N, CA, C and O atoms as CSV, one atom per row, in Angstrom:
chain,resi,resn,atom,element,x,y,z
A,1,MET,N,N,-53.120,-5.179,-0.614
A,1,MET,CA,C,-52.557,-6.101,-1.594
A,1,MET,C,C,-52.797,-5.592,-3.008
A,1,MET,O,O,-53.846,-5.019,-3.302
A,2,ASN,N,N,-51.853,-5.798,-3.849
A,2,ASN,CA,C,-51.947,-5.369,-5.231
A,2,ASN,C,C,-52.449,-6.542,-6.071
A,2,ASN,O,O,-51.686,-7.450,-6.400
A,3,ILE,N,N,-53.711,-6.518,-6.407
A,3,ILE,CA,C,-54.348,-7.608,-7.153
A,3,ILE,C,C,-53.731,-7.751,-8.545
A,3,ILE,O,O,-53.567,-8.869,-9.032
A,4,ALA,N,N,-53.394,-6.649,-9.181
A,4,ALA,CA,C,-52.821,-6.699,-10.528
A,4,ALA,C,C,-51.484,-7.444,-10.511
A,4,ALA,O,O,-51.209,-8.245,-11.405
A,5,ALA,N,N,-50.653,-7.184,-9.497
A,5,ALA,CA,C,-49.365,-7.869,-9.396
A,5,ALA,C,C,-49.552,-9.363,-9.172
A,5,ALA,O,O,-48.821,-10.178,-9.735
A,6,ILE,N,N,-50.514,-9.713,-8.366
A,6,ILE,CA,C,-50.798,-11.136,-8.111
A,6,ILE,C,C,-51.283,-11.814,-9.384
A,6,ILE,O,O,-50.866,-12.932,-9.688
A,7,GLU,N,N,-52.149,-11.156,-10.124
A,7,GLU,CA,C,-52.655,-11.726,-11.376
A,7,GLU,C,C,-51.534,-11.865,-12.402
A,7,GLU,O,O,-51.482,-12.856,-13.129
A,8,GLN,N,N,-50.630,-10.871,-12.468
A,8,GLN,CA,C,-49.503,-10.965,-13.392
A,8,GLN,C,C,-48.580,-12.113,-13.020
A,8,GLN,O,O,-48.076,-12.820,-13.893
A,9,SER,N,N,-48.359,-12.297,-11.729
A,9,SER,CA,C,-47.520,-13.413,-11.279
A,9,SER,C,C,-48.160,-14.746,-11.623
A,9,SER,O,O,-47.481,-15.676,-12.057
A,10,ALA,N,N,-49.464,-14.834,-11.427
A,10,ALA,CA,C,-50.170,-16.075,-11.750
A,10,ALA,C,C,-50.128,-16.344,-13.250
A,10,ALA,O,O,-49.915,-17.480,-13.673
A,11,ASP,N,N,-50.332,-15.297,-14.056
A,11,ASP,CA,C,-50.274,-15.458,-15.508
A,11,ASP,C,C,-48.878,-15.899,-15.950
A,11,ASP,O,O,-48.732,-16.778,-16.799
A,12,PHE,N,N,-47.853,-15.273,-15.359
A,12,PHE,CA,C,-46.487,-15.663,-15.694
A,12,PHE,C,C,-46.239,-17.119,-15.323
A,12,PHE,O,O,-45.641,-17.862,-16.101
A,13,GLY,N,N,-46.684,-17.528,-14.161
A,13,GLY,CA,C,-46.514,-18.919,-13.733
A,13,GLY,C,C,-47.211,-19.892,-14.662
A,13,GLY,O,O,-46.673,-20.955,-14.973
A,14,GLN,N,N,-48.407,-19.535,-15.106
A,14,GLN,CA,C,-49.132,-20.415,-16.025
A,14,GLN,C,C,-48.412,-20.532,-17.363
A,14,GLN,O,O,-48.441,-21.592,-17.988
A,15,ARG,N,N,-47.765,-19.456,-17.809
A,15,ARG,CA,C,-47.022,-19.513,-19.066
A,15,ARG,C,C,-45.669,-20.187,-18.879
A,15,ARG,O,O,-45.211,-20.911,-19.763
A,16,ALA,N,N,-45.029,-19.957,-17.743
A,16,ALA,CA,C,-43.659,-20.424,-17.544
A,16,ALA,C,C,-43.577,-21.901,-17.160
A,16,ALA,O,O,-42.654,-22.593,-17.590
A,17,LEU,N,N,-44.514,-22.391,-16.368
A,17,LEU,CA,C,-44.411,-23.777,-15.892
A,17,LEU,C,C,-44.377,-24.805,-17.010
A,17,LEU,O,O,-43.540,-25.707,-16.962
A,18,PRO,N,N,-45.236,-24.720,-18.010
A,18,PRO,CA,C,-45.120,-25.705,-19.097
A,18,PRO,C,C,-43.765,-25.647,-19.804
A,18,PRO,O,O,-43.212,-26.680,-20.181
A,19,ALA,N,N,-43.240,-24.448,-19.979
A,19,ALA,CA,C,-41.922,-24.322,-20.624
A,19,ALA,C,C,-40.838,-24.931,-19.749
A,19,ALA,O,O,-39.948,-25.617,-20.252
A,20,ILE,N,N,-40.903,-24.691,-18.455
A,20,ILE,CA,C,-39.904,-25.248,-17.534
A,20,ILE,C,C,-39.987,-26.773,-17.532
A,20,ILE,O,O,-38.963,-27.453,-17.598
A,21,PHE,N,N,-41.190,-27.301,-17.457
A,21,PHE,CA,C,-41.342,-28.759,-17.472
A,21,PHE,C,C,-40.894,-29.347,-18.806
A,21,PHE,O,O,-40.316,-30.433,-18.849
A,22,GLY,N,N,-41.161,-28.630,-19.889
A,22,GLY,CA,C,-40.691,-29.088,-21.201
A,22,GLY,C,C,-39.179,-29.135,-21.268
A,22,GLY,O,O,-38.605,-30.090,-21.792
A,23,LEU,N,N,-38.529,-28.106,-20.736
A,23,LEU,CA,C,-37.065,-28.092,-20.697
A,23,LEU,C,C,-36.536,-29.234,-19.840
A,23,LEU,O,O,-35.550,-29.883,-20.185
A,24,GLN,N,N,-37.196,-29.462,-18.738
A,24,GLN,CA,C,-36.768,-30.546,-17.846
A,24,GLN,C,C,-36.887,-31.892,-18.558
A,24,GLN,O,O,-35.979,-32.719,-18.469
A,25,ASN,N,N,-37.986,-32.118,-19.255
A,25,ASN,CA,C,-38.159,-33.376,-19.999
A,25,ASN,C,C,-37.110,-33.518,-21.095
A,25,ASN,O,O,-36.559,-34.601,-21.295
A,26,GLU,N,N,-36.834,-32.426,-21.805
A,26,GLU,CA,C,-35.797,-32.460,-22.844
A,26,GLU,C,C,-34.438,-32.786,-22.243
A,26,GLU,O,O,-33.678,-33.570,-22.812
A,27,ALA,N,N,-34.128,-32.192,-21.100
A,27,ALA,CA,C,-32.843,-32.448,-20.445
A,27,ALA,C,C,-32.738,-33.915,-20.036
A,27,ALA,O,O,-31.686,-34.531,-20.206
A,28,PHE,N,N,-33.812,-34.475,-19.503
A,28,PHE,CA,C,-33.793,-35.889,-19.125
A,28,PHE,C,C,-33.611,-36.782,-20.351
A,28,PHE,O,O,-32.898,-37.783,-20.286
A,29,GLU,N,N,-34.246,-36.430,-21.462
A,29,GLU,CA,C,-34.092,-37.209,-22.690
A,29,GLU,C,C,-32.648,-37.154,-23.192
A,29,GLU,O,O,-32.107,-38.173,-23.619
A,30,ARG,N,N,-32.024,-35.982,-23.146
A,30,ARG,CA,C,-30.626,-35.857,-23.562
A,30,ARG,C,C,-29.717,-36.660,-22.635
A,30,ARG,O,O,-28.786,-37.323,-23.091
A,31,PHE,N,N,-29.990,-36.597,-21.338
A,31,PHE,CA,C,-29.202,-37.351,-20.370
A,31,PHE,C,C,-29.354,-38.856,-20.619
A,31,PHE,O,O,-28.379,-39.602,-20.535
A,32,GLN,N,N,-30.566,-39.292,-20.920
A,32,GLN,CA,C,-30.807,-40.703,-21.215
A,32,GLN,C,C,-30.058,-41.119,-22.483
A,32,GLN,O,O,-29.462,-42.195,-22.523
A,33,THR,N,N,-30.083,-40.283,-23.508
A,33,THR,CA,C,-29.360,-40.577,-24.745
A,33,THR,C,C,-27.869,-40.685,-24.479
A,33,THR,O,O,-27.207,-41.592,-24.983
A,34,LEU,N,N,-27.341,-39.764,-23.689
A,34,LEU,CA,C,-25.917,-39.779,-23.360
A,34,LEU,C,C,-25.563,-41.022,-22.543
A,34,LEU,O,O,-24.508,-41.620,-22.752
A,35,THR,N,N,-26.427,-41.408,-21.625
A,35,THR,CA,C,-26.187,-42.613,-20.826
A,35,THR,C,C,-26.152,-43.856,-21.707
A,35,THR,O,O,-25.275,-44.704,-21.546
A,36,HIS,N,N,-27.104,-43.971,-22.640
A,36,HIS,CA,C,-27.111,-45.113,-23.562
A,36,HIS,C,C,-25.853,-45.115,-24.431
A,36,HIS,O,O,-25.270,-46.167,-24.694
A,37,LEU,N,N,-25.449,-43.938,-24.868
A,37,LEU,CA,C,-24.243,-43.829,-25.681
A,37,LEU,C,C,-23.019,-44.291,-24.888
A,37,LEU,O,O,-22.178,-45.022,-25.410
A,38,ASN,N,N,-22.924,-43.867,-23.637
A,38,ASN,CA,C,-21.797,-44.283,-22.788
A,38,ASN,C,C,-21.797,-45.793,-22.575
A,38,ASN,O,O,-20.748,-46.433,-22.649
A,39,LEU,N,N,-22.961,-46.358,-22.312
A,39,LEU,CA,C,-23.038,-47.810,-22.097
A,39,LEU,C,C,-22.665,-48.577,-23.359
A,39,LEU,O,O,-21.950,-49.577,-23.289
A,40,ASP,N,N,-23.144,-48.116,-24.510
A,40,ASP,CA,C,-22.803,-48.783,-25.769
A,40,ASP,C,C,-21.308,-48.700,-26.058
A,40,ASP,O,O,-20.705,-49.669,-26.519
A,41,ALA,N,N,-20.711,-47.539,-25.785
A,41,ALA,CA,C,-19.268,-47.378,-26.017
A,41,ALA,C,C,-18.465,-48.284,-25.088
A,41,ALA,O,O,-17.492,-48.909,-25.511
A,42,LEU,N,N,-18.867,-48.352,-23.841
A,42,LEU,CA,C,-18.173,-49.211,-22.881
A,42,LEU,C,C,-18.315,-50.684,-23.264
A,42,LEU,O,O,-17.350,-51.444,-23.193
A,43,LYS,N,N,-19.509,-51.077,-23.666
A,43,LYS,CA,C,-19.748,-52.468,-24.067
A,43,LYS,C,C,-18.894,-52.826,-25.288
A,43,LYS,O,O,-18.286,-53.896,-25.321
A,44,ALA,N,N,-18.845,-51.952,-26.278
A,44,ALA,CA,C,-18.050,-52.213,-27.476
A,44,ALA,C,C,-16.566,-52.302,-27.134
A,44,ALA,O,O,-15.856,-53.164,-27.654
A,45,MET,N,N,-16.103,-51.424,-26.269
A,45,MET,CA,C,-14.702,-51.439,-25.883
A,45,MET,C,C,-14.356,-52.740,-25.155
A,45,MET,O,O,-13.307,-53.333,-25.405
A,46,MET,N,N,-15.232,-53.178,-24.262
A,46,MET,CA,C,-14.985,-54.417,-23.519
A,46,MET,C,C,-15.005,-55.626,-24.455
A,46,MET,O,O,-14.170,-56.522,-24.327
A,47,GLU,N,N,-15.951,-55.656,-25.392
A,47,GLU,CA,C,-16.036,-56.772,-26.324
A,47,GLU,C,C,-14.795,-56.832,-27.223
A,47,GLU,O,O,-14.264,-57.914,-27.471
A,48,GLN,N,N,-14.338,-55.694,-27.703
A,48,GLN,CA,C,-13.153,-55.676,-28.553
A,48,GLN,C,C,-11.915,-56.086,-27.773
A,48,GLN,O,O,-11.089,-56.856,-28.264
A,49,GLY,N,N,-11.792,-55.573,-26.568
A,49,GLY,CA,C,-10.658,-55.948,-25.736
A,49,GLY,C,C,-10.647,-57.435,-25.420
A,49,GLY,O,O,-9.597,-58.076,-25.435
A,50,GLN,N,N,-11.826,-57.977,-25.133
A,50,GLN,CA,C,-11.929,-59.401,-24.836
A,50,GLN,C,C,-11.590,-60.222,-26.072
A,50,GLN,O,O,-10.907,-61.241,-25.966
A,51,ALA,N,N,-12.051,-59.800,-27.232
A,51,ALA,CA,C,-11.757,-60.532,-28.461
A,51,ALA,C,C,-10.261,-60.549,-28.745
A,51,ALA,O,O,-9.716,-61.579,-29.142
A,52,VAL,N,N,-9.599,-59.422,-28.545
A,52,VAL,CA,C,-8.155,-59.358,-28.781
A,52,VAL,C,C,-7.416,-60.231,-27.778
A,52,VAL,O,O,-6.529,-60.999,-28.150
A,53,LEU,N,N,-7.780,-60.114,-26.522
A,53,LEU,CA,C,-7.089,-60.894,-25.488
A,53,LEU,C,C,-7.338,-62.389,-25.628
A,53,LEU,O,O,-6.434,-63.190,-25.388
A,54,SER,N,N,-8.550,-62.774,-26.012
A,54,SER,CA,C,-8.842,-64.204,-26.139
A,54,SER,C,C,-8.162,-64.820,-27.361
A,54,SER,O,O,-7.955,-66.033,-27.408
A,55,SER,N,N,-7.818,-63.998,-28.341
A,55,SER,CA,C,-7.144,-64.528,-29.528
A,55,SER,C,C,-5.631,-64.654,-29.340
A,55,SER,O,O,-4.947,-65.226,-30.188
A,56,MET,N,N,-5.114,-64.130,-28.251
A,56,MET,CA,C,-3.671,-64.179,-28.000
A,56,MET,C,C,-3.298,-65.434,-27.221
A,56,MET,O,O,-4.007,-65.846,-26.303
A,57,PRO,N,N,-2.192,-66.023,-27.595
A,57,PRO,CA,C,-1.692,-67.147,-26.799
A,57,PRO,C,C,-1.131,-66.622,-25.476
A,57,PRO,O,O,-0.620,-65.505,-25.404
A,58,PHE,N,N,-1.234,-67.433,-24.452
A,58,PHE,CA,C,-0.724,-67.025,-23.136
A,58,PHE,C,C,0.781,-66.837,-23.194
A,58,PHE,O,O,1.484,-67.561,-23.899
A,59,GLY,N,N,1.264,-65.859,-22.446
A,59,GLY,CA,C,2.688,-65.630,-22.342
A,59,GLY,C,C,3.238,-64.639,-23.349
A,59,GLY,O,O,4.420,-64.300,-23.286
A,60,ARG,N,N,2.416,-64.161,-24.279
A,60,ARG,CA,C,2.899,-63.177,-25.259
A,60,ARG,C,C,2.432,-61.795,-24.841
A,60,ARG,O,O,1.378,-61.639,-24.225
A,61,ALA,N,N,3.204,-60.828,-25.174
A,61,ALA,CA,C,2.850,-59.447,-24.851
A,61,ALA,C,C,1.658,-59.009,-25.707
A,61,ALA,O,O,1.613,-59.345,-26.890
A,62,PRO,N,N,0.695,-58.276,-25.153
A,62,PRO,CA,C,-0.479,-57.852,-25.904
A,62,PRO,C,C,-0.148,-57.010,-27.134
A,62,PRO,O,O,-0.898,-57.041,-28.110
A,63,SER,N,N,0.933,-56.272,-27.115
A,63,SER,CA,C,1.228,-55.374,-28.236
A,63,SER,C,C,1.700,-56.121,-29.482
A,63,SER,O,O,1.721,-55.535,-30.564
A,64,THR,N,N,2.079,-57.401,-29.367
A,64,THR,CA,C,2.601,-58.102,-30.536
A,64,THR,C,C,1.521,-58.464,-31.537
A,64,THR,O,O,1.798,-58.515,-32.735
A,65,ASP,N,N,0.289,-58.720,-31.086
A,65,ASP,CA,C,-0.775,-59.125,-32.005
A,65,ASP,C,C,-1.872,-58.074,-32.168
A,65,ASP,O,O,-2.817,-58.295,-32.925
A,66,ALA,N,N,-1.774,-56.977,-31.501
A,66,ALA,CA,C,-2.859,-55.994,-31.506
A,66,ALA,C,C,-2.531,-54.809,-32.393
A,66,ALA,O,O,-2.708,-53.664,-31.980
A,67,GLY,N,N,-2.058,-55.060,-33.602
A,67,GLY,CA,C,-1.641,-53.977,-34.482
A,67,GLY,C,C,-2.735,-52.992,-34.805
A,67,GLY,O,O,-2.489,-51.785,-34.791
A,68,GLY,N,N,-3.949,-53.463,-35.099
A,68,GLY,CA,C,-5.035,-52.566,-35.476
A,68,GLY,C,C,-5.860,-52.072,-34.315
A,68,GLY,O,O,-6.776,-51.273,-34.505
A,69,LEU,N,N,-5.555,-52.530,-33.117
A,69,LEU,CA,C,-6.369,-52.171,-31.955
A,69,LEU,C,C,-6.350,-50.677,-31.656
A,69,LEU,O,O,-7.422,-50.109,-31.443
A,70,PRO,N,N,-5.194,-49.999,-31.625
A,70,PRO,CA,C,-5.226,-48.555,-31.357
A,70,PRO,C,C,-6.056,-47.790,-32.382
A,70,PRO,O,O,-6.752,-46.843,-32.016
A,71,GLN,N,N,-6.002,-48.171,-33.646
A,71,GLN,CA,C,-6.786,-47.502,-34.677
A,71,GLN,C,C,-8.279,-47.713,-34.440
A,71,GLN,O,O,-9.067,-46.783,-34.610
A,72,GLN,N,N,-8.675,-48.923,-34.048
A,72,GLN,CA,C,-10.085,-49.197,-33.758
A,72,GLN,C,C,-10.574,-48.330,-32.602
A,72,GLN,O,O,-11.654,-47.743,-32.668
A,73,PHE,N,N,-9.772,-48.255,-31.550
A,73,PHE,CA,C,-10.164,-47.441,-30.412
A,73,PHE,C,C,-10.244,-45.964,-30.792
A,73,PHE,O,O,-11.129,-45.248,-30.323
A,74,LEU,N,N,-9.326,-45.508,-31.636
A,74,LEU,CA,C,-9.345,-44.124,-32.085
A,74,LEU,C,C,-10.607,-43.831,-32.891
A,74,LEU,O,O,-11.234,-42.789,-32.703
A,75,GLU,N,N,-10.982,-44.735,-33.780
A,75,GLU,CA,C,-12.191,-44.542,-34.582
A,75,GLU,C,C,-13.434,-44.506,-33.702
A,75,GLU,O,O,-14.322,-43.676,-33.898
A,76,HIS,N,N,-13.488,-45.412,-32.734
A,76,HIS,CA,C,-14.645,-45.425,-31.828
A,76,HIS,C,C,-14.682,-44.166,-30.970
A,76,HIS,O,O,-15.755,-43.625,-30.703
A,77,ALA,N,N,-13.519,-43.701,-30.540
A,77,ALA,CA,C,-13.459,-42.486,-29.727
A,77,ALA,C,C,-13.915,-41.270,-30.538
A,77,ALA,O,O,-14.595,-40.392,-30.008
A,78,GLN,N,N,-13.547,-41.215,-31.808
A,78,GLN,CA,C,-13.966,-40.099,-32.659
A,78,GLN,C,C,-15.476,-40.128,-32.895
A,78,GLN,O,O,-16.131,-39.087,-32.859
A,79,THR,N,N,-16.021,-41.308,-33.133
A,79,THR,CA,C,-17.466,-41.443,-33.324
A,79,THR,C,C,-18.213,-41.033,-32.061
A,79,THR,O,O,-19.205,-40.307,-32.117
A,80,TYR,N,N,-17.719,-41.511,-30.921
A,80,TYR,CA,C,-18.323,-41.184,-29.637
A,80,TYR,C,C,-18.288,-39.674,-29.386
A,80,TYR,O,O,-19.288,-39.083,-28.978
A,81,ALA,N,N,-17.143,-39.061,-29.631
A,81,ALA,CA,C,-17.009,-37.618,-29.403
A,81,ALA,C,C,-17.957,-36.823,-30.297
A,81,ALA,O,O,-18.513,-35.815,-29.861
A,82,GLU,N,N,-18.146,-37.256,-31.525
A,82,GLU,CA,C,-19.069,-36.573,-32.428
A,82,GLU,C,C,-20.509,-36.707,-31.948
A,82,GLU,O,O,-21.274,-35.745,-32.012
A,83,GLN,N,N,-20.883,-37.880,-31.472
A,83,GLN,CA,C,-22.244,-38.072,-30.965
A,83,GLN,C,C,-22.486,-37.216,-29.720
A,83,GLN,O,O,-23.557,-36.630,-29.570
A,84,VAL,N,N,-21.508,-37.144,-28.840
A,84,VAL,CA,C,-21.642,-36.306,-27.644
A,84,VAL,C,C,-21.753,-34.844,-28.056
A,84,VAL,O,O,-22.562,-34.104,-27.495
A,85,ARG,N,N,-20.945,-34.415,-29.035
A,85,ARG,CA,C,-20.997,-33.033,-29.511
A,85,ARG,C,C,-22.386,-32.698,-30.053
A,85,ARG,O,O,-22.902,-31.608,-29.805
A,86,GLN,N,N,-22.991,-33.628,-30.788
A,86,GLN,CA,C,-24.324,-33.393,-31.337
A,86,GLN,C,C,-25.368,-33.263,-30.227
A,86,GLN,O,O,-26.254,-32.412,-30.302
A,87,ILE,N,N,-25.265,-34.099,-29.210
A,87,ILE,CA,C,-26.197,-34.014,-28.081
A,87,ILE,C,C,-26.056,-32.669,-27.378
A,87,ILE,O,O,-27.054,-32.031,-27.043
A,88,VAL,N,N,-24.830,-32.246,-27.159
A,88,VAL,CA,C,-24.583,-30.969,-26.483
A,88,VAL,C,C,-25.099,-29.810,-27.328
A,88,VAL,O,O,-25.709,-28.882,-26.795
A,89,MET,N,N,-24.864,-29.850,-28.631
A,89,MET,CA,C,-25.326,-28.774,-29.512
A,89,MET,C,C,-26.853,-28.668,-29.504
A,89,MET,O,O,-27.398,-27.566,-29.460
A,90,ARG,N,N,-27.545,-29.818,-29.547
A,90,ARG,CA,C,-29.017,-29.793,-29.484
A,90,ARG,C,C,-29.489,-29.218,-28.161
A,90,ARG,O,O,-30.446,-28.445,-28.122
A,91,SER,N,N,-28.826,-29.591,-27.083
A,91,SER,CA,C,-29.214,-29.086,-25.769
A,91,SER,C,C,-28.988,-27.580,-25.673
A,91,SER,O,O,-29.825,-26.858,-25.131
A,92,GLN,N,N,-27.862,-27.109,-26.195
A,92,GLN,CA,C,-27.591,-25.674,-26.166
A,92,GLN,C,C,-28.602,-24.905,-27.017
A,92,GLN,O,O,-29.055,-23.827,-26.630
A,93,GLY,N,N,-28.947,-25.456,-28.161
A,93,GLY,CA,C,-29.947,-24.815,-29.011
A,93,GLY,C,C,-31.297,-24.741,-28.333
A,93,GLY,O,O,-31.983,-23.722,-28.411
A,94,MET,N,N,-31.678,-25.813,-27.668
A,94,MET,CA,C,-32.951,-25.847,-26.950
A,94,MET,C,C,-32.958,-24.803,-25.834
A,94,MET,O,O,-33.952,-24.103,-25.644
A,95,MET,N,N,-31.853,-24.698,-25.099
A,95,MET,CA,C,-31.778,-23.728,-24.018
A,95,MET,C,C,-31.815,-22.302,-24.563
A,95,MET,O,O,-32.461,-21.433,-23.978
A,96,GLN,N,N,-31.133,-22.055,-25.669
A,96,GLN,CA,C,-31.132,-20.726,-26.267
A,96,GLN,C,C,-32.534,-20.329,-26.711
A,96,GLN,O,O,-32.950,-19.189,-26.506
A,97,GLU,N,N,-33.266,-21.261,-27.318
A,97,GLU,CA,C,-34.639,-20.981,-27.732
A,97,GLU,C,C,-35.517,-20.681,-26.535
A,97,GLU,O,O,-36.358,-19.783,-26.595
A,98,ALA,N,N,-35.335,-21.418,-25.447
A,98,ALA,CA,C,-36.133,-21.183,-24.246
A,98,ALA,C,C,-35.827,-19.813,-23.649
A,98,ALA,O,O,-36.733,-19.113,-23.197
A,99,ILE,N,N,-34.559,-19.433,-23.648
A,99,ILE,CA,C,-34.170,-18.124,-23.112
A,99,ILE,C,C,-34.757,-17.012,-23.971
A,99,ILE,O,O,-35.278,-16.024,-23.453
A,100,GLU,N,N,-34.669,-17.182,-25.289
A,100,GLU,CA,C,-35.231,-16.172,-26.187
A,100,GLU,C,C,-36.734,-16.085,-26.040
A,100,GLU,O,O,-37.299,-14.992,-26.070
A,101,HIS,N,N,-37.384,-17.217,-25.882
A,101,HIS,CA,C,-38.834,-17.223,-25.708
A,101,HIS,C,C,-39.204,-16.514,-24.414
A,101,HIS,O,O,-40.141,-15.716,-24.379
A,102,ALA,N,N,-38.463,-16.810,-23.350
A,102,ALA,CA,C,-38.751,-16.184,-22.059
A,102,ALA,C,C,-38.504,-14.678,-22.112
A,102,ALA,O,O,-39.200,-13.909,-21.449
A,103,ALA,N,N,-37.522,-14.260,-22.893
A,103,ALA,CA,C,-37.208,-12.837,-22.990
A,103,ALA,C,C,-38.060,-12.125,-24.037
A,103,ALA,O,O,-38.048,-10.897,-24.121
A,104,GLY,N,N,-38.792,-12.889,-24.826
A,104,GLY,CA,C,-39.628,-12.293,-25.860
A,104,GLY,C,C,-38.853,-11.848,-27.072
A,104,GLY,O,O,-39.311,-10.981,-27.816
A,105,VAL,N,N,-37.677,-12.427,-27.290
A,105,VAL,CA,C,-36.835,-12.061,-28.433
A,105,VAL,C,C,-37.411,-12.702,-29.685
A,105,VAL,O,O,-37.813,-13.866,-29.676
A,106,ARG,N,N,-37.443,-11.942,-30.736
A,106,ARG,CA,C,-37.945,-12.458,-32.009
A,106,ARG,C,C,-36.781,-12.563,-32.980
A,106,ARG,O,O,-36.032,-11.610,-33.194
A,107,ARG,N,N,-36.651,-13.755,-33.564
A,107,ARG,CA,C,-35.619,-13.962,-34.583
A,107,ARG,C,C,-36.298,-14.084,-35.933
A,107,ARG,O,O,-37.411,-14.605,-36.009
A,108,PRO,N,N,-35.661,-13.620,-37.005
A,108,PRO,CA,C,-36.254,-13.786,-38.341
A,108,PRO,C,C,-36.480,-15.261,-38.641
A,108,PRO,O,O,-35.578,-16.085,-38.489
A,109,GLY,N,N,-37.686,-15.578,-39.065
A,109,GLY,CA,C,-38.004,-16.953,-39.412
A,109,GLY,C,C,-38.395,-17.808,-38.216
A,109,GLY,O,O,-38.779,-18.965,-38.389
A,110,ASN,N,N,-38.306,-17.266,-37.011
A,110,ASN,CA,C,-38.671,-18.017,-35.825
A,110,ASN,C,C,-39.357,-17.079,-34.846
A,110,ASN,O,O,-38.845,-16.814,-33.758
A,111,ALA,N,N,-40.512,-16.582,-35.242
A,111,ALA,CA,C,-41.230,-15.619,-34.415
A,111,ALA,C,C,-41.733,-16.274,-33.135
A,111,ALA,O,O,-42.196,-17.415,-33.138
A,112,VAL,N,N,-41.631,-15.539,-32.061
A,112,VAL,CA,C,-42.125,-16.013,-30.774
A,112,VAL,C,C,-43.489,-15.415,-30.576
A,112,VAL,O,O,-43.647,-14.195,-30.608
A,113,SER,N,N,-44.481,-16.258,-30.373
A,113,SER,CA,C,-45.833,-15.732,-30.207
A,113,SER,C,C,-46.031,-15.241,-28.783
A,113,SER,O,O,-45.517,-15.837,-27.836
A,114,ASP,N,N,-46.767,-14.168,-28.636
A,114,ASP,CA,C,-47.059,-13.639,-27.307
A,114,ASP,C,C,-48.208,-14.426,-26.705
A,114,ASP,O,O,-49.245,-14.623,-27.338
A,115,VAL,N,N,-48.012,-14.869,-25.482
A,115,VAL,CA,C,-49.050,-15.588,-24.760
A,115,VAL,C,C,-49.458,-14.697,-23.601
A,115,VAL,O,O,-48.658,-14.429,-22.705
A,116,ALA,N,N,-50.694,-14.239,-23.618
A,116,ALA,CA,C,-51.126,-13.353,-22.532
A,116,ALA,C,C,-52.502,-13.677,-22.094
A,116,ALA,O,O,-53.029,-13.032,-21.188
């Protein structure tokens, strides 16, 4: 048996496991944020739709009184898309930093310390 190889594997595992668990926790936090965002968007959409429908007299077509409704939905969709984009960008940045750290890449202004 090669003791040096076993020790190197153990050292790598000790360095890598905290990083892997950290990435996993970050991913769960991003997923939780996205889930809350989806629920809030759905709730707002349902409340707005209910408000529009409840203000209409029975027997009239929904499009006759809902002049500003498409604009409201468009604004909410744009806000939602921007929030999702920000979550994705943070996640991609976090993954890129983890990959660079694992590869030992050094960027100006963001030095990766050697752990040995």
